[in-house]
C-alpha positions as CSV (number, residue, x, y, z in Angstrom):
1,X,-7.9,21.4,-8.7
2,X,-10.9,20.8,-10.6
3,X,-11.7,17.7,-8.2
4,X,-14.6,16.4,-11.0
5,X,-11.9,16.6,-13.9
6,X,-9.0,15.1,-12.3
7,X,-11.4,12.8,-10.4
8,X,-12.4,11.0,-13.8
9,X,-9.1,10.8,-14.9
10,X,-7.9,9.1,-12.4
11,X,-10.4,6.5,-12.2
12,X,-9.6,5.9,-16.2
13,X,-6.1,5.6,-14.9
14,X,-6.8,2.9,-12.3
15,X,-9.4,1.1,-14.6
16,X,-6.0,1.0,-17.3
17,X,-3.7,0.0,-14.7
18,X,-5.9,-3.0,-13.4
19,X,-6.4,-4.2,-17.3
20,X,-2.7,-4.0,-18.0
21,X,-1.2,-4.7,-14.7
22,X,0.0,-7.9,-16.4
23,X,2.3,-6.8,-18.5
24,X,4.4,-5.0,-15.7
25,X,7.1,-6.6,-13.4
26,X,5.7,-7.6,-10.1
27,X,9.2,-6.1,-8.5
28,X,10.6,-3.1,-8.8
29,X,14.2,-3.0,-10.0
30,X,15.1,-0.3,-7.1
31,X,17.7,-0.1,-4.5
32,X,17.8,1.6,-1.2
33,X,17.1,5.1,-1.7
34,X,16.7,5.4,-5.3
35,X,13.1,6.8,-4.3
36,X,13.9,9.4,-1.6
37,X,16.7,10.6,-3.8
38,X,14.0,11.8,-6.1
39,X,12.1,13.6,-3.8
40,X,12.4,17.3,-2.1
41,X,13.7,17.1,1.5
42,X,11.1,20.1,2.3
43,X,7.4,20.2,1.8
44,X,6.2,23.1,-0.8
45,X,5.0,26.6,0.7
46,X,3.2,27.0,-2.1
47,X,0.4,24.4,-3.6
48,X,1.0,22.9,-7.0
49,X,-1.1,21.6,-10.2
50,X,-2.5,18.7,-9.7
51,X,-1.2,17.8,-13.0
52,X,2.7,18.0,-12.3
53,X,1.9,16.1,-9.0
54,X,0.3,12.9,-10.8
55,X,3.2,13.3,-13.2
56,X,5.7,12.6,-9.9
57,X,3.6,9.7,-9.0
58,X,3.7,8.0,-12.1
59,X,7.7,8.9,-12.8
60,X,8.9,8.6,-9.3
61,X,6.4,6.6,-7.1
62,X,4.6,3.8,-9.7
63,X,8.3,2.6,-10.5
64,X,9.6,1.8,-7.1
65,X,6.2,-0.3,-6.2
66,X,5.3,-3.7,-5.8
67,X,2.1,-4.8,-7.8
68,X,-0.1,-6.8,-5.2
69,X,-2.6,-7.4,-8.0
70,X,-1.0,-8.9,-10.5
71,X,-2.1,-12.4,-11.5
72,X,1.3,-13.6,-11.0
73,X,1.7,-12.9,-7.4
74,X,1.7,-15.9,-5.0
75,X,3.7,-14.2,-2.1
76,X,2.7,-13.8,1.0
77,X,-1.3,-14.0,1.1
78,X,-3.2,-12.2,-2.0
79,X,-4.3,-8.7,-1.0
80,X,-6.6,-8.6,-2.9
81,X,-9.0,-5.5,-4.2
82,X,-12.3,-5.7,-6.8
83,X,-14.0,-3.1,-8.9
84,X,-17.1,-3.2,-6.6
85,X,-14.7,-2.7,-3.9
86,X,-12.9,0.2,-5.1
87,X,-16.1,2.1,-5.6
88,X,-17.2,1.2,-2.3
89,X,-13.8,2.4,-0.6
90,X,-14.3,6.0,-2.9
91,X,-17.8,6.2,-1.9
92,X,-16.6,6.1,1.7
93,X,-13.8,8.0,1.5
94,X,-15.9,10.8,0.0
95,X,-19.0,10.5,2.5
96,X,-15.7,10.5,5.0
97,X,-18.0,9.3,8.0
98,X,-16.9,8.0,11.4
99,X,-18.4,4.3,12.2
100,X,-17.8,4.7,15.8
101,X,-21.0,4.8,17.0
102,X,-25.3,4.6,16.5
103,X,-25.6,8.7,16.7
104,X,-22.0,9.7,14.9
105,X,-23.9,7.5,11.5
106,X,-26.7,5.3,11.9
107,X,-27.0,4.1,8.7
108,X,-22.6,2.6,8.9
109,X,-23.7,1.0,12.2
110,X,-26.3,-0.9,10.7
111,X,-24.9,-1.9,7.3
112,X,-22.2,-3.2,9.4
113,X,-24.2,-5.2,11.5
114,X,-26.6,-6.6,8.7
115,X,-22.8,-7.3,6.4
116,X,-21.7,-9.3,9.2
117,X,-25.0,-10.8,9.7
118,X,-24.7,-11.7,6.0
119,X,-21.1,-13.0,6.4
120,X,-21.6,-15.2,9.3
121,X,-24.4,-17.4,7.6
122,X,-21.8,-17.8,4.7
123,X,-19.6,-18.6,6.7
124,X,-21.3,-21.2,8.5
125,X,-19.9,-19.5,12.0
126,X,-22.7,-20.2,14.8
127,X,-25.3,-17.7,15.5
128,X,-24.3,-17.4,19.3
129,X,-20.9,-15.3,17.7
130,X,-21.6,-11.5,17.1
131,X,-19.6,-9.8,14.3
132,X,-17.8,-6.5,14.4
133,X,-15.3,-5.4,11.2
134,X,-11.7,-4.3,12.4
135,X,-8.7,-3.0,10.6
136,X,-6.6,-5.9,10.5
137,X,-6.2,-9.7,12.3
138,X,-3.3,-8.3,14.2
139,X,-5.3,-6.3,15.7
140,X,-8.4,-8.3,16.5
141,X,-6.1,-10.6,18.0
142,X,-4.5,-8.6,20.1
143,X,-8.1,-7.6,21.2
144,X,-8.9,-11.3,21.7
145,X,-5.8,-12.0,23.7
146,X,-6.8,-8.8,26.1
147,X,-10.2,-10.0,26.5
148,X,-8.9,-13.1,27.6
149,X,-6.3,-12.1,30.1
150,X,-9.0,-9.5,31.4
151,X,-11.3,-12.9,31.8
152,X,-8.3,-14.8,33.6
153,X,-8.2,-11.8,36.0
154,X,-11.6,-11.6,36.8
155,X,-11.6,-14.9,37.3
156,X,-8.4,-15.5,39.4
157,X,-6.8,-11.9,40.6
158,X,-4.7,-9.9,39.3
159,X,-2.0,-11.2,41.1
160,X,-2.4,-14.7,39.4
161,X,0.4,-16.0,37.3
162,X,-1.6,-16.5,34.0
163,X,-0.6,-18.4,31.0
164,X,-0.8,-17.9,27.2
165,X,-0.9,-20.9,24.5
166,X,-0.5,-21.0,20.7
167,X,1.3,-22.8,18.2
168,X,5.2,-23.3,17.3
169,X,3.5,-22.7,13.8
170,X,1.4,-19.4,15.0
171,X,1.5,-16.3,12.8
172,X,4.3,-13.6,14.7
173,X,1.3,-11.2,14.8
174,X,0.1,-14.0,18.1
175,X,3.2,-13.8,19.9
176,X,3.6,-9.6,19.8
177,X,-0.2,-9.6,20.8
178,X,0.8,-11.8,23.9
179,X,3.8,-9.2,24.7
180,X,1.4,-6.4,24.0
181,X,-1.2,-7.8,26.5
182,X,1.5,-8.2,29.3
183,X,2.1,-11.9,28.9
184,X,5.7,-12.2,30.3
185,X,8.5,-14.4,28.5
186,X,7.7,-17.2,30.8
187,X,4.0,-17.3,30.7
188,X,4.3,-18.1,26.9
189,X,3.6,-21.4,26.0
190,X,5.3,-22.9,22.3
191,X,2.7,-25.7,21.8
192,X,4.4,-28.6,19.2
193,X,2.8,-29.7,16.1
194,X,2.9,-32.9,14.9
195,X,3.9,-34.1,11.4
196,X,1.0,-31.9,9.3
197,X,2.2,-28.7,11.5
198,X,-1.0,-28.3,13.0
199,X,-1.0,-28.2,17.1
200,X,-0.8,-31.1,18.8
201,X,-4.0,-31.0,21.0
202,X,-2.2,-33.7,23.8
203,X,0.3,-31.4,24.1
204,X,-1.6,-28.3,24.7
205,X,-3.2,-30.7,27.1
206,X,-0.3,-31.9,29.1
207,X,0.8,-28.2,28.8
208,X,-2.3,-26.8,30.5
209,X,-2.5,-29.7,33.4
210,X,1.4,-29.1,34.2
211,X,0.5,-25.2,34.9
212,X,-2.7,-26.3,36.5
213,X,-0.8,-28.4,39.0
214,X,1.9,-25.8,39.2
215,X,-0.6,-23.0,40.6
216,X,-1.0,-21.0,37.4
217,X,-4.3,-20.0,35.2
218,X,-4.7,-20.9,31.8
219,X,-5.5,-17.7,30.1
220,X,-5.7,-17.7,26.4
221,X,-5.0,-20.5,23.8
222,X,-4.9,-19.5,20.1
223,X,-5.2,-21.8,17.2
224,X,-4.7,-21.9,13.6
225,X,-6.6,-22.8,10.7
226,X,-4.8,-21.9,7.8
227,X,-1.4,-21.1,9.5
228,X,0.7,-18.6,7.2
229,X,3.8,-20.8,6.6
230,X,2.0,-24.1,5.3
231,X,-1.3,-23.4,5.8
232,X,-1.7,-25.7,8.5
233,X,-5.1,-26.7,10.5
234,X,-5.2,-26.9,13.8
235,X,-7.7,-29.1,15.1
236,X,-10.2,-26.8,16.4
237,X,-12.4,-29.2,18.4
238,X,-9.8,-30.9,20.4
239,X,-7.8,-27.5,21.4
240,X,-11.3,-26.0,22.0
241,X,-12.3,-28.7,24.1
242,X,-9.1,-28.3,26.2
243,X,-9.4,-24.9,26.7
244,X,-13.0,-24.7,28.0
245,X,-12.4,-27.3,30.1
246,X,-9.8,-25.3,31.8
247,X,-11.7,-22.0,31.4
248,X,-9.2,-20.4,29.4
249,X,-10.0,-18.1,26.2
250,X,-10.0,-19.8,23.3
251,X,-9.4,-17.3,19.9
252,X,-9.3,-18.6,16.4
253,X,-7.1,-17.1,13.8
254,X,-8.4,-17.8,10.3
255,X,-6.9,-14.8,8.7
256,X,-6.5,-16.3,5.2
257,X,-8.2,-19.5,5.1
258,X,-11.1,-18.3,6.9
259,X,-13.0,-17.3,3.7
260,X,-12.7,-21.0,2.2
261,X,-15.5,-21.6,4.7
262,X,-18.0,-19.7,2.5
263,X,-17.6,-22.7,0.5
264,X,-19.3,-25.4,2.2
265,X,-17.4,-28.4,1.2
266,X,-14.7,-26.7,2.6
267,X,-16.0,-26.1,6.4
268,X,-14.8,-29.6,8.1
269,X,-11.8,-27.2,8.3
270,X,-13.5,-25.2,10.6
271,X,-15.3,-28.2,12.9
272,X,-15.7,-26.6,16.2
273,X,-16.0,-23.3,15.7
274,X,-18.9,-23.2,18.3
275,X,-16.6,-23.4,21.3
276,X,-14.5,-20.6,20.2
277,X,-14.5,-16.9,22.2
278,X,-13.6,-15.2,19.4
279,X,-12.4,-15.9,15.4
280,X,-11.2,-13.9,12.8
281,X,-10.8,-13.7,9.1
282,X,-10.3,-11.2,6.3
283,X,-12.3,-10.8,3.3
284,X,-9.5,-8.5,2.2
285,X,-7.2,-11.7,1.2
286,X,-9.6,-13.8,-1.0
287,X,-12.8,-12.5,-1.2
288,X,-11.7,-9.4,-3.2
289,X,-12.4,-6.5,-0.9
290,X,-10.2,-3.9,-0.7
291,X,-7.5,-3.7,2.7
292,X,-8.2,-3.5,5.3
293,X,-11.3,-4.8,6.2
294,X,-10.9,-8.1,8.8
295,X,-14.4,-9.4,10.4
296,X,-14.0,-10.4,14.2
297,X,-16.6,-12.7,15.7
298,X,-17.2,-12.7,19.5
299,X,-18.9,-15.0,21.8
300,X,-19.4,-13.4,25.1
301,X,-20.2,-9.7,24.2
302,X,-21.3,-8.5,27.7
303,X,-17.6,-9.5,29.1
304,X,-15.9,-8.2,25.9
305,X,-17.5,-4.9,26.2
306,X,-16.5,-5.1,30.1
307,X,-12.8,-4.7,28.8
308,X,-13.3,-2.2,25.9
309,X,-16.1,0.1,27.0
310,X,-15.4,3.5,28.2
311,X,-17.8,6.3,27.8
312,X,-17.2,9.5,28.9
313,X,-19.8,12.0,28.8
314,X,-19.2,13.6,25.4
315,X,-19.6,10.0,24.0
316,X,-23.0,9.6,25.3
317,X,-25.9,9.9,23.4
318,X,-29.9,9.1,24.2
319,X,-29.6,6.0,22.4
320,X,-26.9,4.4,24.0
321,X,-29.5,1.9,25.2
322,X,-31.3,0.5,22.4
323,X,-28.2,0.7,19.7
324,X,-24.9,-1.3,18.8
325,X,-21.7,1.5,19.7
326,X,-19.0,-0.5,17.7
327,X,-16.7,2.1,19.5
328,X,-17.1,-0.4,22.5
329,X,-15.9,-3.6,20.5
330,X,-12.5,-3.1,19.9
331,X,-9.2,-0.6,20.7
332,X,-9.9,2.5,18.4
333,X,-12.1,4.7,19.1
334,X,-12.5,6.3,15.6
335,X,-13.4,3.7,12.6
336,X,-13.8,4.0,9.1
337,X,-17.2,2.8,7.0
338,X,-15.0,-0.7,6.1
339,X,-18.8,-2.1,5.9
340,X,-19.5,0.0,2.4
341,X,-16.8,-2.1,0.0
342,X,-18.2,-5.2,1.6
343,X,-21.7,-4.7,1.0
344,X,-21.1,-4.0,-2.7
345,X,-18.7,-7.3,-3.1
346,X,-21.1,-9.3,-1.8
347,X,-24.2,-7.5,-3.9
348,X,-22.2,-6.8,-7.1
349,X,-20.5,-10.3,-7.0
350,X,-23.1,-12.6,-5.0
351,X,-21.8,-15.3,-2.9
352,X,-22.1,-18.2,-5.6
353,X,-19.3,-16.2,-7.3
354,X,-16.6,-15.9,-4.3
355,X,-17.2,-19.6,-4.1
356,X,-16.3,-20.2,-8.0
357,X,-13.4,-18.4,-7.3
358,X,-12.0,-20.3,-4.0
359,X,-12.8,-23.5,-5.3
360,X,-10.9,-22.9,-8.5
361,X,-7.6,-21.8,-6.4
362,X,-7.9,-24.4,-4.7
363,X,-8.0,-26.8,-7.8
364,X,-5.4,-24.9,-9.3
365,X,-3.3,-25.5,-5.6
366,X,-3.8,-29.2,-6.0
367,X,-2.2,-29.1,-9.6
368,X,0.6,-27.4,-8.9
369,X,1.5,-29.7,-6.0
370,X,0.8,-32.5,-8.4
371,X,3.4,-30.7,-10.6
372,X,6.2,-30.9,-7.8
373,X,5.5,-34.2,-6.6
374,X,5.5,-36.0,-10.2
375,X,9.5,-34.1,-10.5
376,X,12.1,-36.1,-9.0
377,X,14.2,-33.0,-8.8
378,X,11.7,-31.1,-6.5
379,X,10.2,-32.1,-2.7
380,X,7.0,-31.3,-1.1
381,X,7.8,-30.0,2.1
382,X,3.8,-29.9,3.6
383,X,0.8,-31.4,2.7
384,X,-0.8,-29.2,0.2
385,X,-3.9,-27.0,2.2
386,X,-6.5,-25.1,0.6
387,X,-4.2,-23.2,-2.3
388,X,-0.8,-23.1,-0.7
389,X,1.7,-25.7,-1.3
390,X,5.3,-25.3,0.2
391,X,8.4,-26.8,-1.9
392,X,12.1,-26.8,-2.5
393,X,14.5,-28.0,-5.1
394,X,16.5,-31.2,-4.1
395,X,19.1,-31.9,-6.7
396,X,20.5,-35.5,-6.8
397,X,23.6,-35.6,-4.5
398,X,23.3,-32.7,-2.8
399,X,23.9,-33.1,0.7
400,X,20.7,-31.7,3.1
401,X,23.3,-28.8,5.0
402,X,23.4,-27.1,1.5
403,X,20.0,-27.3,0.3
404,X,18.7,-24.0,2.4
405,X,20.9,-21.7,0.7
406,X,20.5,-23.2,-2.4
407,X,16.8,-23.0,-2.3
408,X,17.5,-19.3,-1.0
409,X,19.3,-18.4,-4.2
410,X,17.1,-19.8,-6.0
411,X,14.2,-18.1,-4.7
412,X,16.1,-14.7,-5.2
413,X,16.8,-15.6,-9.0
414,X,12.8,-16.6,-9.7
415,X,12.0,-13.1,-8.0
416,X,14.6,-11.3,-9.9
417,X,13.1,-12.1,-13.0
418,X,10.4,-9.7,-12.3
419,X,7.6,-12.5,-13.7
420,X,6.5,-14.0,-10.8
421,X,6.6,-13.4,-7.2
422,X,7.3,-15.7,-4.1
423,X,8.6,-15.9,-0.2
424,X,10.3,-18.5,1.4
425,X,9.6,-19.7,5.0
426,X,11.2,-22.3,7.5
427,X,9.3,-25.2,8.5
428,X,10.8,-28.0,10.7
429,X,14.2,-25.5,10.6
430,X,14.4,-26.5,6.8
431,X,14.1,-23.4,4.6
432,X,11.3,-23.9,1.9
433,X,9.5,-21.8,-1.0
434,X,5.8,-21.1,-0.7
435,X,3.5,-20.8,-3.7
436,X,0.2,-19.5,-2.2
437,X,-2.4,-19.0,-4.8
438,X,-5.4,-15.9,-4.2
439,X,-4.6,-13.3,-6.4
440,X,-8.6,-12.5,-7.7
441,X,-7.3,-12.8,-11.5
442,X,-4.8,-15.9,-10.9
443,X,-5.6,-18.5,-14.0
444,X,-4.1,-21.7,-14.4
445,X,-1.9,-20.2,-17.3
446,X,-0.4,-17.6,-14.4
447,X,0.4,-20.9,-12.4
448,X,1.7,-22.6,-15.6
449,X,3.7,-19.6,-16.0
450,X,4.9,-19.7,-12.6
451,X,6.2,-23.5,-13.0
452,X,7.9,-22.6,-16.0
453,X,9.6,-19.8,-14.6
454,X,10.8,-21.7,-11.6
455,X,12.4,-24.7,-14.1
456,X,13.6,-21.8,-16.5
457,X,15.9,-20.8,-12.9
458,X,16.7,-24.7,-12.2
459,X,18.4,-25.1,-15.5
460,X,19.9,-21.5,-15.2
């Protein structure tokens, strides 16, 4: 293979793909097994020309891909890329350095320290919280839960009956983290939510007081700013004060909405972050940094390192006492050079450009919410929060019991159009459709097109 020639062709292909992506169908028109049936059962014994390999990519793989970078992407949350991030990712792959410790790549470590400090300041995160880049919020949350468990054990002994608390609207990775950290089902508390689907601080306080009275030890509290289903905002200050009163580790999951803190007028949602023991947010969701890039901010670093630091002889260096070794700040030993693409984005786009994009997405969410509110055939099912709108179609005279199936069928029809992509969720036991705005190139015309497709599917 002529690497230089093929790399130039590939970059041109990627540029053309991103420029023309809006003309593509978002969801592939394939059935399970359609792709694998076109692939050989065994790996080749001899190498093949890159031209032939890439032809198979275009003819077999590409038709089966979901196009996450499409501006009509309104499902899940956006997982964005951007030209500067792509270049940073490419350079990081070309260098192939390991950022597990200072001695394995001094510049990678010190650039990560610098970019994390830049992000801390841009997001308004308190100065006493120190940052590290993780792969995903799932890993970051698991790390936080493990650290909180260990803190409870150090405080009360390993035989203590420790307890974990999270809202019933928390992301599934939160409950998975608790299970992986060893919390038994009887040690898990699902805290009720209020009319906005935010955690009720009074319910948390009552649960924790009841557990303490029964001889149990509150260990970990996880709250969410911008829940996955409805972008609900748990009261960080009120819940944080309760957690700290009982000595519980307090983790704030702001994986999606955390990026909005870069905009000063949206920071009220994060009031109380100074109480957090850890906070996670993902630039790969809303700031145009390629997946994966998750930022974790930590309060008590010595206690954190007591959980995660393990240094065998072959990892020791003469500089360990004077430098940061990020291998000790989380679960993996090996770490990619993720700071490079974040640095490229921050320098290429600038903070004000990122703020403008988030402001526009929030405006579009409010605009879409106004269309739902203004149509008697539709019902908004949760407050419009940041750039997420939850709604359902409610035809006149249709019984409540039939609405779930009706909206599931409507969602299937919307997505079958191939023009836009949304997903559903369940709020208070009722099926609803989510409109999540956050793709980097989404404009008002794309949101209008989504609303038109929804109306067409209703009429059909």
